[in-house]
N, C-alpha and C positions, 0 to 999 in steps of 0.2 A: 176686065181681062182682055188683052188684045189677041189677035189671031195666032201669033207666034207662041204666046203663053198657053193658049188653048191647045195648040198642036203638041207642045211639050208635055202638057198635063195628060193628054190622051195617050201619048207615047209612054209615059210613066205608068198609067193605068193598064195599058196593054201588057207591059212588062210584068207588072204585079199579077195580072190575071194568068199570064203564061207560067209564072212561078207557082201560083196556087194550083194550076192544072197539073203541073209536073209533080207536085207534092201529093195531090189527090191520086194520080196514076200510081205513084209509089205505094200509097196506103192501100189501094185496090190490090196490087200485087201481093202485099203483105197479108191482106185478108184472104186472098185465094190460097196462099200457103198455109195459113192457119186452118182454114176450112178443110183443106185437103188432109190435114193431119189430125183433125178433130180433138177429142178429149185427151189424147196423149201427146198433144202438140209440143209441150216444153221438152219432154224427154226425146221424142222422135226427131224434133228439129236438131237438137244437140247431137244425137246419134248419127243422123244423116250428114251433118256438117263434118263429121269425122271420117266420112267414107271417100275422101279424095283418092281417085285412082282405082277404086273398087268397081269393076265392070258390072257388078250386080246392081249398082245404083246408077240412076240417071244423073250424070255429072252436072247437068244444068240445075237439077234440084239441089245437089250438094252445094253448088256455088250460091244459089239463092238462099239456102239455109245459113251458109257462112256469112253472107251479106246481112241477112236478117239479124243474126247474133251480134255482128259488129255494129250495125245501125242502132240497136237498142242496148248496146254495151252489156251483152250477156257473155260471160266467160265460157270458153270451151272447156 
């Protein structure tokens, strides 16, 4: 393997590691959401996802719940 091939391979590996890190970060966020809602997670996540515009709910949590449901193909 010459120097150019090695550089290209390292670049490919770096890109793969970056993609894995992004996926791991996403899983961490999902886990935080699940732990926050504990044993009633399935019902609570769906209920929270329906609270768009409701000031009683943190809208960033509402958005995260909606993204979670979409990501895992769970119907509202």
